[in-house]
N, C-alpha and C positions, 0 to 999 in steps of 0.2 A: 404333093409328095406322099408316098405311102407311109413313110416313117412318121411324118407329122400327123397323119390320120391315126396312126397307132398311139401316138402320144395323147391325142385328144381323147381317144377311147379310154386310155389309161387313166386320165384325170376324171373322166365321167364316172368310171367305176370306182376308183380308189380315193377320189377327193384330192386334197392338197398333199404335197410331198411330206408334210408332217405326219400324215396318217401312215405313209409308207414306213417312215422311220420307227413308228410305234409298233409295227408288225414284226414278226419273227425274223431273225437274221440267220441265214444258213449258207453252205459252201461246196467246190468242185473235187474231182477225184482222179488226178493224173498219177497219184501214187497210192499204194496200199496204206490202209490206216496204220498197220503195224510199223511200216517204214516211217510214216509221218510222226508217230508217237515217239520214236527214238530221237527225233530232231526237234529243235526249237523252231518256232514260227520264223524267226529271223534267219536261221540256217536254210530253211526251205525257200525263203525269199531271196537268198543269196546276199544278205547284208550282215554286217558284224553283229554279234550277240549283244543284247542290252545288258547294262550293269546289273548285278544281282544284289537285291536288298539284303542287308546283314540280318542274321538270325537274332531273335529276341535274346536278351542276356541269359535268362534261365535255360532256354533251349540249347544255346551254344555251349553253355557250361555243362549241361546234362550229357551232351554228346561226349564231352571229354572225360567225364567221371563214370559213365555207364559201364565200360568194360571192366574197370577195377571193382566196382560194386557187384557186377554180375559174377565176377570170379570169386568174390568173397561169399556170395550167396547163390551158388549154382542151381539150387533146387527151387528157387522162388518163381512164381508166375509173373507175367508181365505187369499186372496190376500192382502186385506187391513190390516189384522192382521199382516201378514208378514212384510208389509211396516212399520207399527208402531214399530215392534220389531227392524227392521233394523235402523229406525230413532233414536231409543233410544240407540242402539249400537254406532252409529256414533257420538252421542252427549255425550257419556260417558267420564268421566274424564280420562285423559291420564294415570294417576298413577294407577287407578283402572283397566283400560284395560291392562296395562303392567303387572300387577300382575296376571291377568287371562292368559296372554300369557306365563309368566314364569312358572306358574303351569302346563300349557300344555306341555312345553318343558321338564319339569321334568318327567311328565307322559309318554311322548313319548320315552325318554331315558330308562325308566324302562321297557316299552313295548319291545323295541328293545333288551334289555338284556334278558328279559324273553323269547322272541321269539327265540333267539339264543340258549338258554339252552333247550328249548322245542324241537327244530329241531334236536338238538344233542341227545336227549333222544329217538327219534323215530327210531325203528329198520328198516332195509331194507324190512322185511316182512310186517311191518305195512305201510310203504310207498306204497308198491304194493297194499295192501288192500284199501288204500285211493284212489289211482289212479283208481282202478277197480270200487269202489263205485261212484266216480265222473262220470265215463262213464255210469254206470247203471242209475244214476239219470238223465243224459242227454238223454239217450235212452227213458226212460219212459216219460220224458217231451216232447221229439220229437213226441212220439206217440200221445199224446193229441193234439199237435199242428197240426199234419198231419190230424187228424180227424176233426179239427176245420176249417182248411183252405179250401177254395173252390177249389183250383187247385194247382198243382205243375208245375212251369214254366220250370224248367230245368229237363232234363232227370236224374232220380235218379242214384246214384252210387250203385254198387252191394254190398251186405252185406259182412262183414268180417267174416273169419272163426274163430273158437275158438282159434286156435294157433296164429293168427294175433292179436287177442285181448290180448292174453298172452304176446306177444311181446310188445305191447303198454303199458301194465300195468308195465312190468319189465323195461321199458325205464328209469324210475326214478333212477335205480341203475346201469346204464351203466358205468358212470364215464368216464375214459380216454381209455377204451378198444377199440380196433379197431373193425370195423364192423364184420369181419369174426370170430375174436376171441370171441367176445361177442355172436354172433349168435350160434357158436358151443357150448358155455357154456349154452345158453338157450335151445338148442336142448336137451342136456343131462338132464337139469332141468325139461323140459316138460315131458320127458319119465319117470322120477322118480316121477312126480307129482301124488298125490293120486287121485282116481276116484272122490272123493268129490270135490277136488280143480278144476279138469278139468271140472266138471259139472258146476262150476261157470262161466267159460268162454264159455261153450256150451250154457248156458242161455243167455249170452250176444249176441252171434251169432243168437240165436233163436229170440230174440226181434228185433235185427237188420233186420233179414229176414222178420219178420212181418211188420216192418216199410217200408221196401223196397217194399213189395207187395202192401201196401196201397198207397205209393207214385206212383208206376207204374200204378196202377189203375186210380188215379186221373190225372196223366200225360197223359195217353192214352186218357182219356176223353177230356182233354183240347186240345190235339193234334187233336182229331177228330172234335171238335168244330171249331178249327182254320182252318182246312182243308175245312170244310163245308162253313165257311164264305168266304174263299178265292175263292172257286168255284162259290159261289153265286154272287161275284163281277165281275167275268170274263164275258166279253161280248160274247154272242153266235155267232158262225160263221155265216156269212151271207150266206143264201141258194141261190144258183144261180137258176134263172128261166130257164125253158127249152128252151126259145128263145135265151138265151145268148150263 
């Protein structure tokens, strides 16, 4: 089977799957980065948003007093305003501060309980979708960063294949399965995957390939500049005169 031959080639090149997981993780582009940035990963995956962790006591309190302190000191800069807030926090009555801390502890425990219930409600398929979307978002952000940077110092890594991205996304559901057992299971799952689902991972690989081409172009330019600078610093060989 062609797919099996591809997998064997994949293992020959990449080694065990542990080596895959230690490599970079990256992701697809069915929406613009601007649109994705306005939504949470959960919203993009079509699942309920996860519980929000409560702000630290000082941060939450500073948000509540900042407007009044700013109004009292309209001409201060941000650094000075922060120091005024910090000074007021330090001088706060111990009883009042302790009440804020206790409220935070209660909120933190509620958050942990809600988070545990939320994680238990997420299906394996939804976990894979979240992982895939995280990779997609990173890929699209990487592309903007590559275009913005003037050079790439390290030689870029080759792009991952669609199946390797599938392996990475499914890693959230591996559990205690051994590598070979889990790999065989994913091989069957990949073969049964719908063309629409496979296209999602093909899109990841496509974006990764474009990023790789951009990086290679900048890396080659940087290498060429470094080579030219090195040669220009080299002293020319002294030419012997005919009398020597």
